[in-house]
BAKEVO-769064 format. One line per field, with one value per residue (C-alpha): residue number from 1; residue in one letter; y, x, z. Coordinates in nm, 4 decimals. Layout:
<babas>
zamar: NUM	... .
roro: A	... .
py: Y	... .
px: X	... .
pz: Z	... .
</babas>
This chain:
<babas>
zamar: 1	2	3	4	5	6	7	8	9	10	11	12	13	14	15	16	17	18	19	20	21	22	23	24	25	26	27	28	29	30	31	32	33	34	35	36	37	38	39	40	41	42	43	44	45	46	47	48	49	50	51	52	53	54	55	56	57	58	59	60	61	62	63	64	65	66	67	68	69	70	71	72	73	74	75	76	77	78	79	80	81	82	83	84	85	86	87	88	89	90	91	92	93	94	95	96	97	98	99	100	101	102	103	104	105	106	107	108	109	110	111	112	113	114	115	116	117	118	119	120	121	122	123	124	125	126	127	128	129	130	131	132	133	134	135	136	137	138	139	140	141	142	143	144	145	146	147	148	149	150	151	152	153	154	155	156	157	158	159	160	161	162	163	164	165	166	167	168	169	170	171	172	173	174	175	176	177	178	179	180	181	182	183	184	185	186	187	188	189	190	191	192	193	194	195	196	197	198	199	200	201	202	203	204	205	206	207	208	209	210	211	212	213	214	215	216	217	218	219	220	221	222	223	224	225	226	227	228	229	230	231	232	233	234	235	236	237	238	239	240	241	242	243	244	245	246	247	248	249	250	251	252	253	254	255	256	257	258	259	260	261	262	263	264	265	266	267	268	269	270	271	272	273	274	275	276	277	278	279	280	281	282	283	284	285	286	287	288	289	290	291	292	293	294	295	296	297	298	299	300	301	302	303	304	305	306	307	308	309	310	311	312	313	314	315	316	317	318	319	320	321	322	323	324	325	326	327	328	329	330	331	332	333	334	335	336	337	338	339	340	341	342	343	344	345	346	347	348	349	350	351	352	353	354	355	356	357	358	359	360	361	362	363	364	365	366	367	368	369	370	371	372	373	374	375	376	377	378	379	380	381	382	383	384	385	386	387	388	389	390	391	392	393	394	395	396	397	398	399	400	401	402	403	404	405	406	407	408	409	410	411	412	413	414	415	416	417	418	419	420	421	422	423	424	425	426	427	428	429	430	431	432	433	434	435	436	437	438	439	440	441	442	443	444	445	446	447	448	449	450	451	452	453	454	455	456	457	458	459	460	461	462	463	464	465	466	467	468	469	470	471	472	473	474	475	476	477	478	479	480	481	482	483	484	485	486	487	488	489	490	491	492	493	494	495	496	497	498	499	500	501	502	503	504	505	506	507	508	509	510	511 .
roro: M	A	N	T	E	D	L	F	K	N	I	I	S	H	S	K	E	Y	G	F	I	F	Q	S	S	E	I	Y	D	G	L	S	A	V	Y	D	Y	G	Q	L	G	A	L	L	K	N	N	I	R	E	Y	W	W	K	S	M	V	Q	M	H	E	N	I	V	G	I	D	A	S	I	F	M	H	P	T	T	W	K	A	S	G	H	V	D	A	F	N	D	P	L	I	D	N	K	D	S	K	K	R	Y	R	A	D	V	L	I	E	D	Y	I	A	K	I	E	G	K	I	N	K	E	V	E	K	A	A	K	R	F	E	N	F	D	E	T	M	F	R	G	T	N	A	R	V	V	E	Y	Q	K	K	I	D	E	I	N	T	R	F	K	T	A	L	E	K	N	D	L	A	D	V	K	Q	I	I	I	D	L	E	I	V	C	P	I	S	G	T	R	N	W	T	D	V	R	Q	F	N	L	M	F	A	T	Q	L	G	S	V	S	E	E	A	S	T	I	Y	L	R	P	E	T	A	Q	G	I	F	V	N	F	L	N	V	Y	K	T	G	R	M	K	I	P	F	G	I	A	Q	T	G	K	A	F	R	N	E	I	V	A	R	Q	F	I	F	R	M	R	E	F	E	Q	M	E	M	Q	F	F	V	K	P	G	T	E	M	Q	W	Y	D	H	W	K	E	T	R	M	K	W	H	Q	S	L	G	F	P	Q	T	Q	Y	R	F	H	D	H	I	K	L	A	H	Y	A	N	A	A	C	D	I	E	F	N	F	P	F	G	F	K	E	L	E	G	I	H	S	R	T	D	F	D	L	K	S	H	E	Q	H	S	G	K	K	L	Q	Y	F	D	T	E	E	N	Q	S	Y	V	P	Y	V	I	E	T	S	I	G	L	D	R	M	F	L	A	M	L	S	Q	A	Y	T	E	E	K	L	E	N	G	E	E	R	V	V	L	R	I	P	P	P	L	A	P	Y	K	C	A	I	L	P	H	L	N	K	D	G	L	P	E	M	A	R	K	I	I	D	N	L	K	F	D	F	Y	C	Q	Y	D	A	K	D	S	I	G	K	R	Y	R	R	Q	D	A	I	G	T	P	Y	C	I	T	V	D	H	Q	S	L	Q	D	N	T	V	T	I	R	E	R	D	S	M	K	Q	Q	R	V	F	V	E	S	L	S	S	F	M	D	S	N	T	N	L	K	T	L	L	K	L .
py: 12.1069	11.9862	11.8602	11.4903	11.3906	11.5863	11.4649	11.1012	11.1698	11.3426	11.0446	10.8049	11.0273	11.0703	10.6936	10.6358	10.9382	10.8391	10.4621	10.3412	10.1760	10.0964	9.9584	9.5903	9.5165	9.8859	9.8527	9.6312	9.8900	9.7381	9.4824	9.6109	9.6083	9.4567	9.6642	9.6268	9.7777	9.9766	10.0199	10.2456	10.0726	9.7362	9.8834	10.0518	9.7401	9.5246	9.7662	9.7638	9.3855	9.3605	9.5986	9.3875	9.0614	9.1851	9.3320	9.0207	8.7376	8.8563	9.0611	8.7806	8.4612	8.2733	8.3619	8.1876	8.2394	8.0058	8.0343	7.8153	7.7422	7.9213	7.5937	7.3830	7.0718	7.1748	7.0279	7.2996	7.5564	7.3375	7.3030	7.6767	7.7674	7.9518	7.7207	7.7774	8.1183	8.3336	8.5650	8.9330	9.0673	9.2336	9.4625	9.6204	9.9486	9.8804	10.2252	10.2640	9.8889	9.9295	9.6669	9.7479	9.5688	9.6199	9.6393	9.9109	10.1214	10.1057	10.1692	10.4738	10.6059	10.5668	10.7402	11.0456	11.0657	11.0307	11.3190	11.5347	11.4470	11.5411	11.8775	11.9495	11.8549	12.0753	12.3758	12.3349	12.2927	12.6320	12.8028	12.6737	12.7145	12.4181	12.1842	11.8362	11.6255	11.3232	11.5358	11.7187	11.3948	11.2701	11.5846	11.7690	11.6865	11.6835	11.4655	11.2275	11.1921	11.1242	10.8612	10.7005	10.6619	10.5072	10.2583	10.1617	10.1030	9.9010	9.6841	9.6141	9.5542	9.3195	9.1165	9.0891	8.9670	8.7167	8.5711	8.5959	8.7883	8.9445	9.0777	9.2896	9.4091	9.5433	9.6905	9.8790	10.0337	10.1290	10.2660	10.4806	10.6078	10.5251	10.6190	10.4928	10.7337	10.7127	10.7275	10.8951	10.6519	10.3920	10.1320	9.8350	9.4629	9.2038	9.1406	8.8134	8.6435	8.6006	8.3676	8.5432	8.2513	8.1978	7.8385	7.6683	7.3174	7.0981	6.8397	6.8151	6.6878	6.8911	6.5840	6.4353	6.7609	6.8453	7.1875	7.3767	7.7386	8.0256	8.0920	8.3807	8.4232	8.3059	8.2001	7.8462	7.7687	7.8347	7.6211	7.3136	7.3415	7.3818	7.0322	7.0536	7.3790	7.2881	6.9589	7.0481	7.3855	7.2463	7.5360	7.6057	7.7772	8.0671	8.0869	8.2360	8.1464	8.4306	8.4544	8.6962	8.6084	8.6583	8.6023	8.6249	8.7359	8.7802	9.1218	9.2332	9.5846	9.6593	10.0277	10.2966	10.2189	9.9513	9.9560	9.6706	9.4435	9.0976	8.9997	9.1319	9.0492	8.9762	8.9824	8.7552	8.6051	8.3351	8.3285	8.0010	8.0326	7.8270	7.8284	8.0764	8.3199	8.4349	8.7697	8.8659	8.7990	8.9652	9.2889	9.2441	9.2202	9.5092	9.7301	9.5876	9.6290	9.9844	10.0715	9.9262	10.1624	10.4630	10.3955	10.5240	10.8738	10.9409	11.1336	10.9158	11.0808	10.8971	10.5642	10.4251	10.0908	9.9734	9.6758	9.4452	9.4678	9.1071	8.8527	8.5967	8.2390	8.1550	8.4535	8.5505	8.8982	9.1068	9.4609	9.6589	9.9148	10.1753	10.4391	10.7750	10.7369	11.0288	10.8598	10.8215	10.5778	10.2235	9.8913	9.8619	9.5662	9.3124	9.1567	8.8529	8.6015	8.2971	8.0543	7.6929	7.6864	7.6459	7.3687	7.1746	7.2045	7.0783	6.7958	6.6960	6.7110	6.5578	6.2968	6.4121	6.5361	6.8979	6.9336	7.0720	6.8665	7.0853	6.9279	7.1453	7.0347	6.6927	6.7258	6.7838	7.0502	7.2354	7.5854	7.9040	8.1523	8.5280	8.6564	8.9774	9.0330	9.3361	9.3994	9.4941	9.6837	9.8785	9.9567	10.0802	10.3063	10.4330	10.5149	10.7098	10.8855	11.0089	11.0836	11.2761	11.6477	11.9516	12.2568	12.6147	12.7333	13.0720	13.1807	13.1159	12.7905	12.4740	12.1238	11.7772	11.5675	11.2115	11.2167	10.8418	10.7327	10.7163	10.3446	10.2576	10.4970	10.3290	10.5068	10.6052	10.8688	11.0320	11.1180	11.4415	11.5897	11.9660	11.9913	11.7160	11.7941	11.8822	11.5408	11.5770	11.2837	11.0591	11.1400	11.0955	10.7543	10.6475	10.7478	10.5555	10.2504	10.2500	10.3064	10.0782	9.7619	9.8709	10.1239	10.1715	10.4794	10.6750	10.8686	11.1799	11.4271	11.5687	11.9214	12.1895	12.0930	12.2457	12.0304	11.7229	11.8055	11.8330	11.4988	11.3255	11.4951	11.3601	10.9988	11.0247	11.0080	11.1290	11.2510	11.4138	11.4063	11.6762	11.6635	12.0079	12.1651	12.1977	11.8185	11.7782	11.9969	11.8730	11.5447	11.6770	11.6712	11.8476	11.6403	11.7910	11.6562	11.6021	11.7258	12.0299	12.0976	12.1827	12.1174	12.0189	11.9359	11.5970	11.4051	11.1357	10.8713	10.9543	10.8969	10.5274	10.5737	10.8754	10.6791	10.3791	10.5957	10.7619	10.5020	10.1639	9.9730	9.9529	10.3136	10.1955	9.8581	10.0175	10.2391 .
px: 11.0036	11.3642	11.5056	11.4652	11.8089	11.7648	11.4050	11.5173	11.7779	11.5127	11.2771	11.5504	11.6368	11.2698	11.2157	11.4770	11.3976	11.0322	11.0669	10.9724	11.2943	11.6286	11.9503	11.9745	12.2246	12.3079	12.4988	12.7445	12.7747	12.4837	12.4407	12.4360	12.0984	11.9170	11.6720	11.4457	11.0998	11.0498	10.7389	10.5625	10.7065	10.5714	10.2219	10.2299	10.3705	10.0985	9.8317	9.9604	9.9760	9.6227	9.4900	9.6483	9.5197	9.1651	9.1495	9.2965	9.1512	8.8555	8.7049	8.7369	8.5361	8.7657	9.0964	9.2234	9.5340	9.8066	10.1262	10.3987	10.7259	11.0511	11.2455	11.1518	11.2872	11.5991	11.4584	11.1924	11.4535	11.5929	11.2440	11.1730	11.4938	11.6482	11.9483	12.0489	11.9097	11.8578	12.1484	12.2371	12.4897	12.7597	13.0455	13.3234	13.5034	13.8749	13.9485	13.6744	13.6571	13.2784	13.0452	12.7353	12.4555	12.5242	12.1555	12.1004	12.3840	12.2238	11.8727	11.9995	12.1592	11.8277	11.6477	11.8721	11.7719	11.4064	11.4648	11.5849	11.2722	11.0508	11.2252	11.1632	10.7979	10.7614	10.9181	10.6936	10.3840	10.4520	10.4958	10.1852	9.8314	9.6733	9.9671	9.9448	10.2122	10.1702	10.2153	10.5096	10.6871	10.6393	10.7484	11.0055	11.3457	11.5359	11.2788	11.2581	11.6375	11.6389	11.3655	11.5473	11.8565	11.6522	11.4916	11.8303	11.9789	11.6761	11.6831	12.0541	12.0349	11.7382	11.9186	12.2328	12.0350	11.8339	12.1540	12.3311	12.6014	12.7752	13.0578	12.8104	12.6483	12.9898	13.0385	12.7077	12.8381	13.1623	12.9886	12.7572	13.0612	12.8997	13.1294	13.1519	12.9584	13.2403	13.5632	13.4286	13.6274	13.5310	13.7829	13.5422	13.5907	13.4085	13.0416	12.9677	12.6626	12.6114	12.3492	12.1363	12.0164	12.1308	12.2370	12.2305	12.2549	11.9684	12.0736	12.2481	12.5842	12.7435	12.8810	12.5324	12.3517	12.1982	12.2140	11.8862	11.8049	11.6316	11.3471	11.4188	11.0449	10.7161	10.5542	10.6948	10.5288	10.1993	10.2795	10.3853	10.0589	9.8394	9.6871	9.6374	9.4431	9.2550	9.1253	9.0661	8.9142	8.7024	8.8289	8.7076	8.9036	8.9639	9.0894	9.3787	9.6109	9.7693	10.0300	10.2627	10.5996	10.9736	11.2066	11.5852	11.8226	12.1968	12.1925	12.5486	12.4435	12.1864	12.1029	11.8387	11.7407	11.4658	11.4021	11.6458	11.7236	11.8615	11.5709	11.2341	10.8655	10.6493	10.2735	10.1953	9.8923	9.8969	9.5761	9.5101	9.3222	9.2233	9.4911	9.3981	9.2338	9.5556	9.5887	9.2345	9.3142	9.6551	9.4823	9.2245	9.4840	9.6864	9.3814	9.2739	9.6124	9.6564	9.3166	9.4344	9.7311	9.5279	9.2651	9.5210	9.4540	9.8026	9.8285	9.7891	10.1008	10.3037	10.2333	10.3003	10.3155	10.6491	10.6633	10.9612	11.2410	11.3390	11.0739	11.1627	11.1964	10.8501	10.6532	10.4706	10.3812	10.5076	10.4948	10.5708	10.3666	10.6330	10.6151	10.7874	11.0203	11.2468	11.5145	11.2899	11.0370	11.1155	10.9324	10.6723	10.4669	10.5033	10.2215	10.3300	10.1658	10.3698	10.2059	10.2083	10.5853	10.5865	10.3292	10.4700	10.8235	10.7186	10.5304	10.8493	11.0752	10.8303	10.6640	10.3238	10.0416	9.9559	9.6458	9.2949	8.9920	8.7398	8.3998	8.2281	8.4608	8.5332	8.9094	9.2219	9.4827	9.7678	9.6379	9.8107	9.9012	9.8761	10.0936	10.0704	10.3731	10.4382	10.7166	10.5735	10.8909	10.8805	10.5156	10.6155	10.8797	10.6346	10.3926	10.6544	10.7831	10.4380	10.3188	10.6246	10.5516	10.7434	10.5221	10.5296	10.2168	10.0488	10.1941	10.5456	10.5958	10.7081	10.5837	10.6602	10.3506	10.3067	9.9894	9.9353	9.5824	9.3982	9.3023	9.6724	9.8174	10.0054	9.7956	9.4433	9.4113	9.5940	9.4143	9.5473	9.4401	9.4754	9.6252	9.7715	9.5409	9.1847	9.0462	9.1359	9.3855	9.1261	8.8633	9.1212	9.2100	8.8455	8.8191	9.1289	9.0183	8.6950	8.8535	9.1565	8.9528	8.8916	9.1648	9.5349	9.5460	9.8237	9.8001	10.0188	10.0215	10.3756	10.4616	10.2317	9.9308	10.0990	10.4108	10.1942	10.0075	10.3398	10.4554	10.1398	10.1631	10.5152	10.4069	10.0952	9.8225	9.5104	9.3129	9.4013	9.1275	9.1740	9.0053	8.9632	8.7628	8.4550	8.4700	8.4012	8.0919	7.9203	8.1000	8.2360	8.5935	8.7827	8.8866	9.1707	9.2244	9.5868	9.5971	9.3704	9.4303	9.0590	8.8888	8.5374	8.3562	8.1877	8.0242	8.2361	7.9737	8.0117	8.3895	8.3749	8.1429	8.3452	8.6696	8.5113	8.3721	8.7068	8.9755	8.8218	8.9769	8.6282	8.6728	8.9554	8.8125	8.4926	8.6840 .
pz: 10.9395	10.9125	10.5839	10.5157	10.6462	10.9694	10.9942	10.9887	11.2579	11.4686	11.4318	11.5446	11.8416	11.9334	11.9191	12.1876	12.4038	12.4443	12.4741	12.1274	12.0043	12.1672	12.0216	12.1151	12.3943	12.4153	12.7441	12.5514	12.2692	12.0813	11.8053	11.4499	11.2703	11.5711	11.7763	12.0789	12.1055	12.4248	12.6338	12.3818	12.0758	12.1893	12.2237	11.8830	11.7189	11.8747	11.7531	11.3952	11.4021	11.5397	11.2743	10.9987	11.1530	11.1966	10.8453	10.6811	10.8918	11.0980	10.8138	10.5549	10.5932	10.3536	10.5230	10.8352	11.0442	11.1692	11.3730	11.2229	11.4015	11.3232	11.2927	10.9916	10.8259	10.6285	10.3054	10.3224	10.2211	9.9462	9.8009	9.8284	9.6459	9.9379	9.9688	9.6075	9.5194	9.8293	9.7595	9.7431	9.4872	9.7000	9.6023	9.8131	9.7736	9.8145	9.9565	10.2177	10.2905	10.2896	10.1441	9.9390	9.7615	9.3926	9.3071	9.5691	9.4272	9.0828	9.2165	9.4111	9.0904	8.9084	9.1955	9.1474	8.7811	8.8795	9.1200	8.8319	8.6346	8.9288	8.9595	8.5907	8.6350	8.9443	8.7693	8.4652	8.6807	8.8407	8.5010	8.3267	8.4584	8.2747	8.3178	8.1642	8.3350	8.1051	7.7931	7.9478	8.0347	7.6798	7.4970	7.7072	7.5553	7.8828	8.0617	7.7648	7.7682	8.1418	8.1057	7.8135	8.0298	8.3124	8.0722	7.9270	8.2729	8.3850	8.0728	8.0990	8.4743	8.4380	8.1697	8.3830	8.6852	8.4839	8.3371	8.6746	8.4883	8.7883	8.5715	8.3763	8.7006	8.8006	8.4533	8.4865	8.8112	8.6351	8.3247	8.5378	8.7275	9.0617	9.3479	9.7039	9.9304	10.1874	9.9858	9.6744	9.4574	9.1959	9.3121	9.3221	9.3757	9.1658	9.2446	9.4214	9.5678	9.9425	10.0944	10.3532	10.5680	10.9264	10.9870	11.3275	11.4698	11.5907	11.8473	12.1834	12.0537	11.7756	11.5956	11.5750	11.5045	11.1703	11.0117	11.0081	10.9336	11.1040	10.8631	10.6234	10.5565	10.7073	10.3782	10.3730	10.7070	10.5302	10.2259	10.4234	10.6210	10.3126	10.3372	10.7138	10.6921	10.3729	10.5160	10.8818	10.7966	10.5095	10.2991	9.9472	9.6698	9.6739	10.0328	10.2208	10.5065	10.7047	10.9751	11.1467	11.2923	11.3135	11.0192	11.0029	10.7282	10.7549	10.5909	10.5216	10.4286	10.6981	10.7255	10.7673	11.1260	11.1459	10.7706	10.7113	11.0059	11.0646	11.2903	11.1824	11.1732	10.8714	10.8178	10.5243	10.3558	10.0878	9.8835	9.6984	9.3696	9.0667	8.7927	8.5237	8.7667	8.9318	8.7497	8.8445	9.2099	9.1775	9.0705	9.3456	9.6207	9.4808	9.5127	9.8502	10.0117	9.8847	10.0349	10.3675	10.3731	10.2652	10.5326	10.7836	10.6526	10.5191	10.1876	9.8786	9.7351	9.9996	9.8264	9.4812	9.3005	9.1658	8.9295	8.9743	8.7202	8.7772	8.8739	9.1370	9.0188	9.1518	9.0167	8.6987	8.8299	9.1211	9.2476	9.5606	9.7431	9.8107	10.0833	10.0795	10.3783	10.4781	10.2660	9.9606	9.8168	9.9362	9.9510	10.2243	10.1018	9.8232	9.6201	9.4204	9.1928	9.2960	9.0463	9.1714	9.2241	9.6012	9.6347	9.3375	9.4682	9.8122	9.6398	9.4605	9.7655	10.0168	9.7982	9.9277	9.7038	9.7788	9.5682	9.5983	9.4900	9.3101	9.3755	9.1146	8.8336	8.9839	8.9425	9.1490	9.0831	9.2490	9.3312	9.2229	9.4960	9.5385	9.8212	10.0198	10.2409	10.4589	10.7068	11.0457	11.1357	10.8097	10.8705	11.2168	11.0606	10.7981	11.0784	11.2733	10.9615	10.8655	11.2178	11.3414	11.3135	11.4326	11.4415	11.5645	11.7460	11.7199	12.0543	11.9259	12.1146	11.9386	11.9880	11.8541	11.7982	11.6744	11.4644	11.4942	11.3946	11.7323	11.7035	11.6725	11.9314	12.2205	12.4845	12.3885	12.6615	12.9492	13.2726	13.4222	13.7579	13.7125	14.0595	14.2717	14.5653	14.6686	14.5751	14.2056	14.2019	14.3663	14.1025	13.8253	13.9665	13.9636	13.5955	13.4914	13.6912	13.4907	13.1477	13.1742	13.1158	12.7566	12.6770	12.7440	12.9655	13.1346	13.4600	13.4723	13.7596	13.7369	13.6102	13.4749	13.2631	12.9583	12.9955	13.0404	12.7197	12.5352	12.6752	12.5561	12.2141	12.1775	12.2320	12.0175	12.2833	12.0992	12.4038	12.7336	12.9985	13.2616	13.6013	13.7613	14.0405	13.8194	13.7771	14.1476	14.1150	13.7978	13.7173	13.3860	13.2565	12.9785	12.6782	12.4786	12.1250	12.0229	11.6636	11.6811	12.0548	12.0819	12.4146	12.5165	12.8387	12.8681	13.1494	13.3121	13.2367	12.8622	12.8527	12.7705	12.4715	12.3529	12.3602	12.1899	11.9097	11.8437	11.9155	11.8333	11.5427	11.3925	11.2759	11.0479	10.9505	10.8189	10.5742 .
</babas>
């Protein structure tokens, strides 16, 4: 397997070569940090979205889904705090002319120290048979010193952010001697805040138009519809409202392929609870969402919780589920206890009561909210990063295989006539015509059977169904499994049940 930097480049190259992701407007030299999903990418993205929707809405009787519009009344974003507080701290290097997020520079510096700690732990684990990592971290002088430095940086950084002391944020960068990755110098500008919302005009005549925003998140569409859903759905606390949809952020420092884009898709759920029970539900959703990720079969070591250093203005608890991307552990999903900030703020700005009447206690109150928010594009990238495998076979050949969980794979099977003659294509066509009502299938009759196997491995197709001359005699076909490459003969009439047992989303939802 290539090193992590080469691995990430290979994933990006593979994504384009096989029709997963293209640069937007590529024939015009592209648009920075904007991407299009190709024919296979659209299928995989839809499957991930469907898996999230079914697990969050269909599998929960007290969670319903909506589809709110992208355009919203501009006061929505004043009430949510986005007009005044939706900013990134930016800093420029005067020599390279490159712009960076100050918080990312500091977090990357901390990550390097954490890397040193991990190396010390790994070396010690190899030396000692009964290795106690917790004890080692607490007693090893070098590790303790590294951790002390991390804690000091985090404390100082958190204080600076809470006080909005941008001068001290810059001073932290200077004191840590953080250099520009391009120029290698520490010739920094002052840190300043930049609002991330895209503004546009609503109206046919510009002079009469009012400024509105492309939504930077989907959550507010849920909050402004709280009363509508609560009353028409006859919902009882606790209950949730979920939705998926596009969001837009004018990221100045957009990088790392589809990890950080200006146009992206979110999958969010706001769970409304009785005040005083929010921490219980916060812990519940932390555990539930981690189980959802781990149900995909990826190693547990690829995930970790990360508590926020600085809480958002609306939260009393927040953490991220981080995934180990080729460029390190980064946020994949956020779980936040948003208190009653959003509903109370919309009450204040709209003049409408956004309260729940508790029939058991005979009183009204503004519910507290637990939010789960995951980026669909980041989940897509996590899927590719984990699934992409370069391996050398026993015969010396090499293959690239996408080990995508079968229920999420773009194509569930490929139908391959062993030869393009002797009635084999006709039988293969009959099979695909029967299966395509329930499964995405691909017909492939070009090149040798080995090359076709490699092609299907590269796009993540879990099963290849080969029609040969024996098929004409006994109505059986060969099913070749992607990951193990093992083959078995099955009757054609059993194909539908076989595919359903191995590629249906139910196999994931039951975990």
